[in-house]
DRENBA-236858 format. One record per residue: residue in one letter; x negated, y, z of N, C-alpha, C in turn. Coordinates in Angstrom, 1 decimal, decimal comma, padded with zeros to 4 digits, always signed. Atoms other than C-alpha are relative to their C-alpha. Layout:
BEGIN
<r code="A" n_X="X" n_Y="Y" n_Z="Z" ca_X="X" ca_Y="Y" ca_Z="Z" c_X="X" c_Y="Y" c_Z="Z"/>
...
% end
This chain:
BEGIN
<r code="M" n_X="+000,3" n_Y="-001,4" n_Z="-000,3" ca_X="-002,9" ca_Y="-016,1" ca_Z="-025,5" c_X="+001,0" c_Y="+000,4" c_Z="+001,1"/>
<r code="N" n_X="-000,9" n_Y="-000,5" n_Z="-001,1" ca_X="-001,6" ca_Y="-014,5" ca_Z="-022,3" c_X="+000,8" c_Y="+001,2" c_Z="-000,5"/>
<r code="N" n_X="-000,8" n_Y="-001,1" n_Z="+000,2" ca_X="+001,2" ca_Y="-012,0" ca_Z="-022,5" c_X="-000,4" c_Y="+001,1" c_Z="+000,9"/>
<r code="L" n_X="+000,3" n_Y="-001,1" n_Z="-000,9" ca_X="+000,8" ca_Y="-008,5" ca_Z="-021,0" c_X="+000,8" c_Y="-000,1" c_Z="+001,3"/>
<r code="N" n_X="-000,6" n_Y="+000,0" n_Z="-001,3" ca_X="+001,6" ca_Y="-008,5" ca_Z="-017,3" c_X="-000,8" c_Y="+000,9" c_Z="+000,9"/>
<r code="S" n_X="+000,8" n_Y="-001,0" n_Z="-000,8" ca_X="+000,4" ca_Y="-005,3" ca_Z="-015,6" c_X="+000,9" c_Y="+001,0" c_Z="+000,6"/>
<r code="I" n_X="-000,8" n_Y="-001,0" n_Z="-000,8" ca_X="+001,7" ca_Y="-002,9" ca_Z="-013,0" c_X="-001,0" c_Y="+000,9" c_Z="+000,7"/>
<r code="L" n_X="+000,6" n_Y="-001,0" n_Z="-000,8" ca_X="+000,5" ca_Y="+000,3" ca_Z="-011,4" c_X="+001,0" c_Y="+000,6" c_Z="+000,8"/>
<r code="I" n_X="-001,0" n_Y="-000,5" n_Z="-000,9" ca_X="+002,3" ca_Y="+001,5" ca_Z="-008,4" c_X="-000,6" c_Y="+000,8" c_Z="+001,2"/>
<r code="E" n_X="+000,5" n_Y="-000,7" n_Z="-001,1" ca_X="+001,8" ca_Y="+004,1" ca_Z="-005,7" c_X="+001,1" c_Y="+000,1" c_Z="+001,0"/>
<r code="G" n_X="-001,0" n_Y="-000,1" n_Z="-001,1" ca_X="+003,5" ca_Y="+004,3" ca_Z="-002,3" c_X="-000,7" c_Y="+000,1" c_Z="+001,3"/>
<r code="N" n_X="+000,6" n_Y="+000,0" n_Z="-001,3" ca_X="+002,9" ca_Y="+004,0" ca_Z="+001,4" c_X="+000,3" c_Y="-001,3" c_Z="+000,6"/>
<r code="L" n_X="-000,2" n_Y="+001,3" n_Z="-000,6" ca_X="+002,4" ca_Y="+000,9" ca_Z="+003,5" c_X="+001,1" c_Y="+000,1" c_Z="+001,0"/>
<r code="V" n_X="-001,2" n_Y="+000,0" n_Z="-000,9" ca_X="+005,6" ca_Y="+000,0" ca_Z="+005,4" c_X="-000,4" c_Y="-000,5" c_Z="+001,4"/>
<r code="R" n_X="+000,5" n_Y="+000,5" n_Z="-001,3" ca_X="+003,7" ca_Y="-001,8" ca_Z="+008,2" c_X="-001,5" c_Y="-000,4" c_Z="-000,2"/>
<r code="D" n_X="+001,4" n_Y="+000,4" n_Z="+000,1" ca_X="+000,2" ca_Y="-002,9" ca_Z="+009,0" c_X="-000,1" c_Y="-001,3" c_Z="-000,8"/>
<r code="P" n_X="+000,2" n_Y="+001,2" n_Z="+000,8" ca_X="-001,2" ca_Y="-005,5" ca_Z="+006,6" c_X="-000,1" c_Y="-001,3" c_Z="+000,9"/>
<r code="M" n_X="+000,1" n_Y="+001,3" n_Z="-000,6" ca_X="-001,0" ca_Y="-009,2" ca_Z="+007,6" c_X="-001,2" c_Y="-000,8" c_Z="-000,6"/>
<r code="F" n_X="+001,2" n_Y="+000,7" n_Z="+000,6" ca_X="-004,2" ca_Y="-011,2" ca_Z="+007,2" c_X="-000,1" c_Y="-001,4" c_Z="+000,5"/>
<r code="R" n_X="+000,2" n_Y="+001,4" n_Z="-000,4" ca_X="-004,9" ca_Y="-014,9" ca_Z="+007,2" c_X="-001,0" c_Y="-000,6" c_Z="-001,0"/>
<r code="S" n_X="+000,9" n_Y="+000,7" n_Z="+000,8" ca_X="-007,3" ca_Y="-017,4" ca_Z="+005,7" c_X="+000,6" c_Y="-001,3" c_Z="-000,5"/>
<r code="T" n_X="-000,5" n_Y="+001,2" n_Z="+000,4" ca_X="-006,4" ca_Y="-020,4" ca_Z="+003,6" c_X="-000,8" c_Y="-001,2" c_Z="+000,6"/>
<r code="A" n_X="+000,7" n_Y="+001,2" n_Z="-000,5" ca_X="-007,4" ca_Y="-024,0" ca_Z="+004,5" c_X="-001,5" c_Y="+000,0" c_Z="-000,5"/>
<r code="K" n_X="+001,3" n_Y="+000,1" n_Z="+000,6" ca_X="-010,4" ca_Y="-023,6" ca_Z="+002,2" c_X="-000,9" c_Y="+001,3" c_Z="+000,4"/>
<r code="G" n_X="+000,7" n_Y="-001,1" n_Z="-000,5" ca_X="-011,4" ca_Y="-020,3" ca_Z="+003,9" c_X="+000,1" c_Y="+001,3" c_Z="-000,8"/>
<r code="T" n_X="-000,2" n_Y="-001,2" n_Z="+000,9" ca_X="-010,3" ca_Y="-017,8" ca_Z="+001,2" c_X="+000,9" c_Y="+001,0" c_Z="+000,8"/>
<r code="S" n_X="-000,8" n_Y="-001,1" n_Z="-000,7" ca_X="-009,0" ca_Y="-014,5" ca_Z="+002,7" c_X="+001,2" c_Y="+000,4" c_Z="-000,8"/>
<r code="L" n_X="-001,3" n_Y="-000,4" n_Z="+000,6" ca_X="-005,4" ca_Y="-013,5" ca_Z="+002,0" c_X="+000,5" c_Y="+001,1" c_Z="+000,9"/>
<r code="C" n_X="-000,6" n_Y="-001,1" n_Z="-000,7" ca_X="-004,0" ca_Y="-010,1" ca_Z="+003,0" c_X="+001,3" c_Y="+000,4" c_Z="-000,8"/>
<r code="T" n_X="-001,3" n_Y="-000,4" n_Z="+000,6" ca_X="-000,3" ca_Y="-009,2" ca_Z="+002,4" c_X="+000,5" c_Y="+001,2" c_Z="+000,7"/>
<r code="F" n_X="-000,6" n_Y="-001,2" n_Z="-000,5" ca_X="+001,4" ca_Y="-005,9" ca_Z="+002,8" c_X="+001,2" c_Y="+000,4" c_Z="-000,9"/>
<r code="S" n_X="-001,2" n_Y="-000,6" n_Z="+000,8" ca_X="+004,6" ca_Y="-004,1" ca_Z="+001,7" c_X="-000,2" c_Y="+001,5" c_Z="-000,1"/>
<r code="I" n_X="+000,1" n_Y="-001,4" n_Z="+000,2" ca_X="+004,7" ca_Y="-000,7" ca_Z="+000,2" c_X="+001,4" c_Y="+000,5" c_Z="-000,4"/>
<r code="A" n_X="-001,3" n_Y="-000,7" n_Z="+000,4" ca_X="+007,6" ca_Y="+001,8" ca_Z="-000,3" c_X="-000,4" c_Y="+001,0" c_Z="-001,0"/>
<r code="S" n_X="+000,3" n_Y="-001,0" n_Z="+001,0" ca_X="+007,6" ca_Y="+003,8" ca_Z="-003,4" c_X="+001,3" c_Y="+000,8" c_Z="-000,3"/>
<r code="N" n_X="-001,2" n_Y="-001,0" n_Z="+000,2" ca_X="+009,9" ca_Y="+006,9" ca_Z="-003,8" c_X="+000,1" c_Y="+000,4" c_Z="-001,4"/>
<r code="R" n_X="-000,3" n_Y="-000,6" n_Z="+001,3" ca_X="+011,5" ca_Y="+008,1" ca_Z="-006,9" c_X="+001,1" c_Y="+001,0" c_Z="+000,2"/>
<r code="F" n_X="-001,0" n_Y="-001,1" n_Z="-000,2" ca_X="+013,3" ca_Y="+011,4" ca_Z="-007,0" c_X="+000,6" c_Y="+000,4" c_Z="-001,4"/>
<r code="F" n_X="-000,7" n_Y="-000,4" n_Z="+001,2" ca_X="+015,9" ca_Y="+012,4" ca_Z="-009,6" c_X="+001,1" c_Y="+000,9" c_Z="+000,3"/>
<r code="K" n_X="-001,1" n_Y="-001,1" n_Z="-000,2" ca_X="+018,5" ca_Y="+015,1" ca_Z="-010,2" c_X="+001,3" c_Y="-000,6" c_Z="-000,2"/>
<r code="Q" n_X="-001,4" n_Y="+000,4" n_Z="+000,1" ca_X="+022,2" ca_Y="+014,4" ca_Z="-009,7" c_X="+000,8" c_Y="+001,3" c_Z="+000,1"/>
<r code="E" n_X="-000,8" n_Y="-001,2" n_Z="-000,1" ca_X="+025,1" ca_Y="+016,8" ca_Z="-009,7" c_X="+000,0" c_Y="+000,6" c_Z="+001,4"/>
<r code="S" n_X="+000,1" n_Y="-000,5" n_Z="-001,4" ca_X="+024,9" ca_Y="+017,0" ca_Z="-005,9" c_X="-001,3" c_Y="+000,5" c_Z="+000,4"/>
<r code="G" n_X="+001,4" n_Y="-000,5" n_Z="-000,3" ca_X="+021,2" ca_Y="+017,9" ca_Z="-006,0" c_X="-001,0" c_Y="-001,1" c_Z="-000,3"/>
<r code="M" n_X="+001,1" n_Y="+001,0" n_Z="+000,2" ca_X="+018,0" ca_Y="+015,9" ca_Z="-005,8" c_X="+000,4" c_Y="-001,3" c_Z="+000,9"/>
<r code="E" n_X="-000,2" n_Y="+001,3" n_Z="-000,7" ca_X="+018,4" ca_Y="+012,2" ca_Z="-004,9" c_X="-001,3" c_Y="-000,7" c_Z="+000,1"/>
<r code="R" n_X="+001,2" n_Y="+000,8" n_Z="-000,2" ca_X="+015,8" ca_Y="+009,8" ca_Z="-003,6" c_X="+000,4" c_Y="-001,5" c_Z="+000,0"/>
<r code="E" n_X="-000,2" n_Y="+001,5" n_Z="+000,1" ca_X="+015,6" ca_Y="+006,1" ca_Z="-004,5" c_X="-001,3" c_Y="-000,6" c_Z="+000,5"/>
<r code="V" n_X="+001,2" n_Y="+000,6" n_Z="-000,6" ca_X="+013,2" ca_Y="+004,0" ca_Z="-002,4" c_X="+000,0" c_Y="-001,5" c_Z="-000,4"/>
<r code="S" n_X="+000,2" n_Y="+001,4" n_Z="+000,4" ca_X="+011,9" ca_Y="+000,6" ca_Z="-003,7" c_X="-001,1" c_Y="-000,5" c_Z="+000,9"/>
<r code="F" n_X="+001,0" n_Y="+000,7" n_Z="-000,8" ca_X="+009,9" ca_Y="-001,9" ca_Z="-001,6" c_X="-000,6" c_Y="-001,1" c_Z="-000,8"/>
<r code="F" n_X="+000,7" n_Y="+001,1" n_Z="+000,7" ca_X="+007,3" ca_Y="-004,2" ca_Z="-003,0" c_X="-001,0" c_Y="-000,7" c_Z="+000,9"/>
<r code="D" n_X="+001,0" n_Y="+000,9" n_Z="-000,8" ca_X="+005,3" ca_Y="-007,1" ca_Z="-001,5" c_X="-001,2" c_Y="-000,1" c_Z="-000,9"/>
<r code="V" n_X="+001,3" n_Y="+000,1" n_Z="+000,7" ca_X="+001,6" ca_Y="-007,1" ca_Z="-002,4" c_X="-000,8" c_Y="-001,0" c_Z="+000,7"/>
<r code="E" n_X="+000,9" n_Y="+000,9" n_Z="-000,6" ca_X="-000,9" ca_Y="-009,8" ca_Z="-001,9" c_X="-001,4" c_Y="+000,2" c_Z="-000,7"/>
<r code="T" n_X="+001,4" n_Y="-000,2" n_Z="+000,5" ca_X="-004,7" ca_Y="-009,5" ca_Z="-002,2" c_X="-000,8" c_Y="-001,2" c_Z="+000,5"/>
<r code="W" n_X="+000,8" n_Y="+001,2" n_Z="-000,3" ca_X="-007,4" ca_Y="-012,2" ca_Z="-002,1" c_X="-001,4" c_Y="+000,4" c_Z="+000,1"/>
<r code="S" n_X="+001,4" n_Y="+000,0" n_Z="-000,1" ca_X="-011,0" ca_Y="-012,7" ca_Z="-001,2" c_X="-000,5" c_Y="+001,4" c_Z="+000,6"/>
<r code="K" n_X="+000,6" n_Y="-001,2" n_Z="-000,5" ca_X="-013,1" ca_Y="-009,5" ca_Z="-000,7" c_X="+001,0" c_Y="+001,1" c_Z="+000,0"/>
<r code="L" n_X="-001,0" n_Y="-001,1" n_Z="+000,0" ca_X="-010,3" ca_Y="-007,2" ca_Z="-001,7" c_X="+001,0" c_Y="-000,2" c_Z="+001,2"/>
<r code="A" n_X="-000,8" n_Y="+000,2" n_Z="-001,2" ca_X="-008,2" ca_Y="-008,8" ca_Z="+001,1" c_X="-000,7" c_Y="+000,5" c_Z="+001,2"/>
<r code="D" n_X="+000,8" n_Y="-000,5" n_Z="-001,2" ca_X="-011,0" ca_Y="-008,1" ca_Z="+003,6" c_X="+000,0" c_Y="+001,5" c_Z="+000,0"/>
<r code="N" n_X="+000,0" n_Y="-001,4" n_Z="+000,1" ca_X="-011,1" ca_Y="-004,5" ca_Z="+002,4" c_X="+001,4" c_Y="+000,6" c_Z="+000,5"/>
<r code="C" n_X="-001,4" n_Y="-000,4" n_Z="-000,3" ca_X="-007,3" ca_Y="-004,1" ca_Z="+002,7" c_X="+000,3" c_Y="-000,1" c_Z="+001,5"/>
<r code="R" n_X="-000,1" n_Y="+000,2" n_Z="-001,4" ca_X="-007,4" ca_Y="-005,5" ca_Z="+006,2" c_X="-000,6" c_Y="+001,1" c_Z="+000,8"/>
<r code="E" n_X="+000,8" n_Y="-001,1" n_Z="-000,7" ca_X="-010,0" ca_Y="-002,9" ca_Z="+007,3" c_X="+000,6" c_Y="+001,3" c_Z="-000,2"/>
<r code="L" n_X="-000,5" n_Y="-001,3" n_Z="+000,3" ca_X="-008,5" ca_Y="+000,1" ca_Z="+005,6" c_X="+001,5" c_Y="+000,3" c_Z="+000,1"/>
<r code="G" n_X="-001,4" n_Y="-000,2" n_Z="+000,0" ca_X="-004,8" ca_Y="-000,5" ca_Z="+005,5" c_X="+000,6" c_Y="+000,2" c_Z="+001,4"/>
<r code="R" n_X="-000,8" n_Y="-000,1" n_Z="-001,2" ca_X="-002,4" ca_Y="+000,7" ca_Z="+008,2" c_X="+001,3" c_Y="+000,7" c_Z="-000,4"/>
<r code="K" n_X="-001,3" n_Y="-000,5" n_Z="+000,3" ca_X="+001,2" ca_Y="+001,6" ca_Z="+008,4" c_X="+000,0" c_Y="+001,5" c_Z="-000,3"/>
<r code="G" n_X="-000,1" n_Y="-001,4" n_Z="+000,4" ca_X="+002,0" ca_Y="+004,9" ca_Z="+006,6" c_X="-001,0" c_Y="+000,5" c_Z="-001,0"/>
<r code="R" n_X="+001,1" n_Y="-000,4" n_Z="+000,9" ca_X="-001,2" ca_Y="+005,1" ca_Z="+004,6" c_X="+000,4" c_Y="-000,1" c_Z="-001,5"/>
<r code="G" n_X="-000,3" n_Y="+000,0" n_Z="+001,5" ca_X="-000,9" ca_Y="+006,0" ca_Z="+000,9" c_X="-000,9" c_Y="-000,9" c_Z="-000,7"/>
<r code="V" n_X="+000,8" n_Y="+001,1" n_Z="+000,7" ca_X="-002,0" ca_Y="+003,4" ca_Z="-001,5" c_X="+000,4" c_Y="+000,0" c_Z="-001,5"/>
<r code="R" n_X="-000,3" n_Y="+000,2" n_Z="+001,5" ca_X="-002,3" ca_Y="+002,9" ca_Z="-005,3" c_X="-000,4" c_Y="-001,5" c_Z="-000,3"/>
<r code="V" n_X="+000,2" n_Y="+001,4" n_Z="+000,3" ca_X="-002,1" ca_Y="-000,7" ca_Z="-006,5" c_X="+000,0" c_Y="-000,3" c_Z="-001,5"/>
<r code="V" n_X="+000,0" n_Y="+000,4" n_Z="+001,4" ca_X="-003,1" ca_Y="-002,1" ca_Z="-009,9" c_X="+000,0" c_Y="-001,5" c_Z="+000,1"/>
<r code="G" n_X="+000,0" n_Y="+001,4" n_Z="-000,1" ca_X="-002,2" ca_Y="-005,7" ca_Z="-010,5" c_X="+000,9" c_Y="-000,6" c_Z="-001,0"/>
<r code="R" n_X="-001,0" n_Y="+000,7" n_Z="+000,8" ca_X="+000,2" ca_Y="-008,2" ca_Z="-012,0" c_X="+001,1" c_Y="-000,5" c_Z="+000,8"/>
<r code="L" n_X="-001,2" n_Y="+000,6" n_Z="-000,7" ca_X="+003,6" ca_Y="-009,5" ca_Z="-011,2" c_X="+000,0" c_Y="-001,5" c_Z="+000,0"/>
<r code="K" n_X="-000,1" n_Y="+001,5" n_Z="-000,2" ca_X="+004,1" ca_Y="-013,0" ca_Z="-009,9" c_X="+001,3" c_Y="-000,4" c_Z="+000,5"/>
<r code="Q" n_X="-001,3" n_Y="+000,4" n_Z="-000,5" ca_X="+007,4" ca_Y="-014,8" ca_Z="-009,5" c_X="-000,2" c_Y="-001,4" c_Z="+000,6"/>
<r code="D" n_X="-000,1" n_Y="+001,2" n_Z="-000,7" ca_X="+007,8" ca_Y="-017,5" ca_Z="-006,9" c_X="+001,4" c_Y="-000,6" c_Z="-000,1"/>
<r code="R" n_X="-001,3" n_Y="+000,6" n_Z="+000,1" ca_X="+010,6" ca_Y="-020,0" ca_Z="-007,3" c_X="+000,0" c_Y="-001,2" c_Z="+000,9"/>
<r code="W" n_X="-000,1" n_Y="+001,2" n_Z="-000,9" ca_X="+011,8" ca_Y="-022,6" ca_Z="-004,8" c_X="+001,5" c_Y="-000,3" c_Z="+000,2"/>
<r code="T" n_X="-001,3" n_Y="+000,4" n_Z="-000,3" ca_X="+014,8" ca_Y="-024,6" ca_Z="-003,8" c_X="+000,2" c_Y="+000,0" c_Z="+001,6"/>
<r code="G" n_X="-000,2" n_Y="-000,1" n_Z="-001,4" ca_X="+016,2" ca_Y="-023,8" ca_Z="-000,3" c_X="+000,5" c_Y="-001,2" c_Z="+000,6"/>
<r code="T" n_X="-000,5" n_Y="+001,2" n_Z="-000,7" ca_X="+017,3" ca_Y="-026,3" ca_Z="+002,3" c_X="+001,5" c_Y="-000,2" c_Z="-000,3"/>
<r code="D" n_X="-001,5" n_Y="+000,1" n_Z="+000,4" ca_X="+020,9" ca_Y="-025,5" ca_Z="+001,2" c_X="+000,1" c_Y="-000,5" c_Z="-001,5"/>
<r code="G" n_X="-000,1" n_Y="+000,5" n_Z="+001,3" ca_X="+020,0" ca_Y="-026,7" ca_Z="-002,3" c_X="+000,1" c_Y="+001,1" c_Z="-001,1"/>
<r code="K" n_X="-000,1" n_Y="-001,2" n_Z="+001,0" ca_X="+020,2" ca_Y="-023,2" ca_Z="-003,9" c_X="-001,4" c_Y="+000,4" c_Z="-000,5"/>
<r code="Q" n_X="+001,3" n_Y="-000,5" n_Z="+000,6" ca_X="+017,5" ca_Y="-021,9" ca_Z="-006,2" c_X="-000,2" c_Y="+001,4" c_Z="+000,5"/>
<r code="H" n_X="+000,4" n_Y="-001,3" n_Z="-000,4" ca_X="+015,7" ca_Y="-018,9" ca_Z="-004,9" c_X="-001,2" c_Y="+000,5" c_Z="-000,8"/>
<r code="S" n_X="+001,1" n_Y="-000,6" n_Z="+000,8" ca_X="+013,2" ca_Y="-016,5" ca_Z="-006,5" c_X="-000,4" c_Y="+001,3" c_Z="+000,6"/>
<r code="R" n_X="+000,5" n_Y="-001,3" n_Z="-000,6" ca_X="+011,0" ca_Y="-013,6" ca_Z="-005,4" c_X="-001,2" c_Y="+000,4" c_Z="-000,9"/>
<r code="V" n_X="+001,0" n_Y="-000,6" n_Z="+000,8" ca_X="+008,8" ca_Y="-011,3" ca_Z="-007,4" c_X="-000,9" c_Y="+000,9" c_Z="+000,9"/>
<r code="S" n_X="+001,0" n_Y="-000,7" n_Z="-000,8" ca_X="+005,6" ca_Y="-009,9" ca_Z="-005,8" c_X="-001,1" c_Y="+000,5" c_Z="-000,9"/>
<r code="I" n_X="+001,1" n_Y="-000,6" n_Z="+000,7" ca_X="+002,5" ca_Y="-008,0" ca_Z="-006,9" c_X="-001,3" c_Y="-000,7" c_Z="+000,5"/>
<r code="V" n_X="+001,3" n_Y="+000,5" n_Z="-000,3" ca_X="-000,9" ca_Y="-009,7" ca_Z="-007,0" c_X="-001,0" c_Y="+001,1" c_Z="-000,4"/>
<r code="A" n_X="+000,9" n_Y="-001,2" n_Z="+000,2" ca_X="-003,4" ca_Y="-006,8" ca_Z="-006,6" c_X="-001,3" c_Y="-000,5" c_Z="-000,6"/>
<r code="E" n_X="+001,3" n_Y="+000,2" n_Z="+000,5" ca_X="-006,5" ca_Y="-006,7" ca_Z="-008,7" c_X="-000,9" c_Y="+001,2" c_Z="+000,4"/>
<r code="H" n_X="+000,7" n_Y="-001,2" n_Z="-000,5" ca_X="-007,5" ca_Y="-003,2" ca_Z="-007,5" c_X="+000,9" c_Y="+000,8" c_Z="+000,9"/>
<r code="V" n_X="-000,7" n_Y="-000,7" n_Z="-001,0" ca_X="-006,4" ca_Y="-001,2" ca_Z="-004,5" c_X="-000,8" c_Y="+001,3" c_Z="+000,4"/>
<r code="E" n_X="+000,6" n_Y="-001,3" n_Z="-000,4" ca_X="-007,1" ca_Y="+002,5" ca_Z="-003,7" c_X="+000,8" c_Y="+000,5" c_Z="+001,1"/>
<r code="F" n_X="-000,7" n_Y="-000,6" n_Z="-001,1" ca_X="-006,3" ca_Y="+004,1" ca_Z="-000,4" c_X="-000,2" c_Y="+001,5" c_Z="+000,0"/>
<r code="R" n_X="+000,1" n_Y="-001,5" n_Z="-000,1" ca_X="-005,5" ca_Y="+007,8" ca_Z="+000,0" c_X="-000,8" c_Y="+000,4" c_Z="+001,2"/>
<r code="P" n_X="+000,7" n_Y="-000,5" n_Z="-001,2" ca_X="-007,7" ca_Y="+009,8" ca_Z="+002,4" c_X="+000,9" c_Y="+000,2" c_Z="+001,1"/>
<r code="E" n_X="-000,8" n_Y="-000,3" n_Z="-001,2" ca_X="-006,5" ca_Y="+010,0" ca_Z="+005,9" c_X="-000,3" c_Y="+001,4" c_Z="+000,5"/>
<r code="F" n_X="+000,2" n_Y="-001,4" n_Z="-000,5" ca_X="-006,0" ca_Y="+013,4" ca_Z="+007,5" c_X="+000,4" c_Y="+000,0" c_Z="+001,5"/>
<r code="K" n_X="-000,3" n_Y="-000,1" n_Z="-001,4" ca_X="-006,1" ca_Y="+014,2" ca_Z="+011,2" c_X="+000,5" c_Y="+001,4" c_Z="+000,3"/>
<r code="K" n_X="-000,6" n_Y="-001,3" n_Z="-000,3" ca_X="-003,9" ca_Y="+017,0" ca_Z="+012,6" c_X="-001,0" c_Y="+000,7" c_Z="+001,0"/>
<r code="Q" n_X="+000,8" n_Y="-000,7" n_Z="-000,9" ca_X="-005,8" ca_Y="+019,7" ca_Z="+014,4" c_X="+000,7" c_Y="+000,2" c_Z="+001,3"/>
<r code="D" n_X="-000,5" n_Y="-000,2" n_Z="-001,3" ca_X="-005,3" ca_Y="+020,2" ca_Z="+018,1" c_X="+000,1" c_Y="+001,6" c_Z="+000,2"/>
<r code="N" n_X="-000,1" n_Y="-001,5" n_Z="-000,1" ca_X="-003,9" ca_Y="+023,8" ca_Z="+018,6" c_X="-000,7" c_Y="+000,6" c_Z="+001,1"/>
<r code="D" n_X="+000,7" n_Y="-000,6" n_Z="-001,2" ca_X="-005,5" ca_Y="+024,2" ca_Z="+022,0" c_X="-001,5" c_Y="+000,3" c_Z="-000,3"/>
<r code="S" n_X="+001,4" n_Y="-000,1" n_Z="+000,3" ca_X="-009,0" ca_Y="+023,8" ca_Z="+020,6" c_X="-000,3" c_Y="+001,1" c_Z="-001,1"/>
<r code="I" n_X="+000,1" n_Y="-001,0" n_Z="+001,1" ca_X="-008,4" ca_Y="+026,4" ca_Z="+017,8" c_X="-000,1" c_Y="+001,4" c_Z="+000,6"/>
<r code="G" n_X="+000,0" n_Y="-001,3" n_Z="-000,5" ca_X="-007,8" ca_Y="+029,4" ca_Z="+020,0" c_X="+001,4" c_Y="+000,6" c_Z="+000,0"/>
<r code="S" n_X="-001,3" n_Y="-000,6" n_Z="-000,1" ca_X="-005,0" ca_Y="+031,9" ca_Z="+019,8" c_X="+000,9" c_Y="-000,4" c_Z="-001,2"/>
<r code="P" n_X="-000,9" n_Y="+000,4" n_Z="+001,0" ca_X="-001,9" ca_Y="+031,1" ca_Z="+017,8" c_X="-000,1" c_Y="+000,7" c_Z="-001,4"/>
<r code="Q" n_X="+000,2" n_Y="-000,7" n_Z="+001,2" ca_X="-002,8" ca_Y="+033,7" ca_Z="+015,2" c_X="-001,0" c_Y="-000,7" c_Z="-001,0"/>
<r code="N" n_X="+001,0" n_Y="+000,6" n_Z="+000,7" ca_X="-005,7" ca_Y="+031,6" ca_Z="+014,1" c_X="+000,4" c_Y="-001,4" c_Z="-000,5"/>
<r code="V" n_X="-000,4" n_Y="+001,3" n_Z="+000,4" ca_X="-003,7" ca_Y="+028,4" ca_Z="+013,6" c_X="+000,4" c_Y="-000,1" c_Z="-001,4"/>
<r code="T" n_X="-000,4" n_Y="+000,3" n_Z="+001,4" ca_X="-003,4" ca_Y="+027,0" ca_Z="+010,1" c_X="+000,7" c_Y="-001,3" c_Z="+000,0"/>
<r code="N" n_X="-000,7" n_Y="+001,3" n_Z="+000,1" ca_X="-001,2" ca_Y="+024,2" ca_Z="+009,0" c_X="-000,7" c_Y="-001,0" c_Z="-000,9"/>
<r code="F" n_X="+000,8" n_Y="+001,0" n_Z="+000,9" ca_X="-003,9" ca_Y="+022,5" ca_Z="+006,9" c_X="-000,6" c_Y="-001,1" c_Z="+000,9"/>
<r code="P" n_X="+000,6" n_Y="+001,1" n_Z="-000,8" ca_X="-004,9" ca_Y="+019,1" ca_Z="+008,2" c_X="-001,5" c_Y="-000,1" c_Z="-000,3"/>
<r code="E" n_X="+001,4" n_Y="+000,1" n_Z="+000,1" ca_X="-008,5" ca_Y="+018,4" ca_Z="+008,8" c_X="-000,3" c_Y="-001,4" c_Z="-000,6"/>
<r code="Y" n_X="+000,4" n_Y="+001,3" n_Z="+000,7" ca_X="-010,1" ca_Y="+015,8" ca_Z="+006,5" c_X="-001,0" c_Y="-000,7" c_Z="+000,9"/>
<r code="V" n_X="+000,9" n_Y="+000,9" n_Z="-000,8" ca_X="-011,7" ca_Y="+012,9" ca_Z="+008,4" c_X="-000,6" c_Y="-001,0" c_Z="-000,9"/>
<r code="P" n_X="+000,6" n_Y="+001,0" n_Z="+001,0" ca_X="-014,2" ca_Y="+011,1" ca_Z="+006,2" c_X="-000,1" c_Y="-001,4" c_Z="+000,7"/>
<r code="S" n_X="+000,1" n_Y="+001,3" n_Z="-000,5" ca_X="-014,0" ca_Y="+007,4" ca_Z="+006,6" c_X="-001,3" c_Y="-000,6" c_Z="-000,3"/>
<r code="E" n_X="+001,3" n_Y="+000,7" n_Z="+000,3" ca_X="-016,8" ca_Y="+004,9" ca_Z="+006,4" c_X="-000,1" c_Y="-000,2" c_Z="-001,5"/>
<r code="E" n_X="+000,2" n_Y="+000,2" n_Z="+001,5" ca_X="-018,2" ca_Y="+004,0" ca_Z="+003,0" c_X="+001,0" c_Y="-001,0" c_Z="-000,5"/>
<r code="V" n_X="-001,1" n_Y="+000,7" n_Z="+000,5" ca_X="-015,4" ca_Y="+002,7" ca_Z="+000,9" c_X="-000,5" c_Y="-000,9" c_Z="-001,1"/>
<r code="P" n_X="+000,5" n_Y="+000,9" n_Z="+001,0" ca_X="-016,1" ca_Y="-000,4" ca_Z="-001,2" c_X="+000,7" c_Y="+000,3" c_Z="-001,3"/>
<r code="L" n_X="-000,5" n_Y="-000,4" n_Z="+001,4" ca_X="-015,5" ca_Y="-000,1" ca_Z="-005,0" c_X="+001,4" c_Y="-000,5" c_Z="-000,2"/>
<r code="Q" n_X="-001,3" n_Y="+000,6" n_Z="+000,2" ca_X="-012,5" ca_Y="-002,4" ca_Z="-004,9" c_X="+001,1" c_Y="+000,7" c_Z="+000,8"/>
<r code="A" n_X="-001,0" n_Y="-000,7" n_Z="-000,8" ca_X="-010,7" ca_Y="-000,2" ca_Z="-002,3" c_X="-000,4" c_Y="+001,4" c_Z="+000,1"/>
<r code="A" n_X="+000,5" n_Y="-001,3" n_Z="+000,0" ca_X="-011,9" ca_Y="+003,2" ca_Z="-003,2" c_X="+001,1" c_Y="+001,0" c_Z="+000,3"/>
<r code="A" n_X="-001,0" n_Y="-001,1" n_Z="-000,3" ca_X="-010,2" ca_Y="+006,4" ca_Z="-001,9" c_X="+000,1" c_Y="+000,9" c_Z="-001,2"/>
<r code="F" n_X="-000,2" n_Y="-001,0" n_Z="+001,1" ca_X="-008,7" ca_Y="+008,8" ca_Z="-004,3" c_X="+000,5" c_Y="+001,3" c_Z="+000,5"/>
% end
């Protein structure tokens, strides 16, 4: 029986996703996300940022390549995977990453051009929603 290994994390892409295919032709897309945690300290609110490497495979990888770009908000559901290896110096190394089973991208917003709106009195600070193409189920927007 498998033990429970599940993770849900939200954050923003640190850079554009990297895409490649394996020798057998399977798609692989990797990206890193930054997740913020805010907490109260004596000096006020503090922010802790954690960075996580994510890998996606097959159709999900194709979707992430299309929809992912630096700064875009994302929610990832998956499992943790630990890679272990011996370096050229003989030391043992280890890295934990996330293998995504489901990825959701936040909607993208486009800032309005103040010149096209008219006088400054009519300017609002609300971004304009720009609908994207049809989003596949495995990479649905929330």
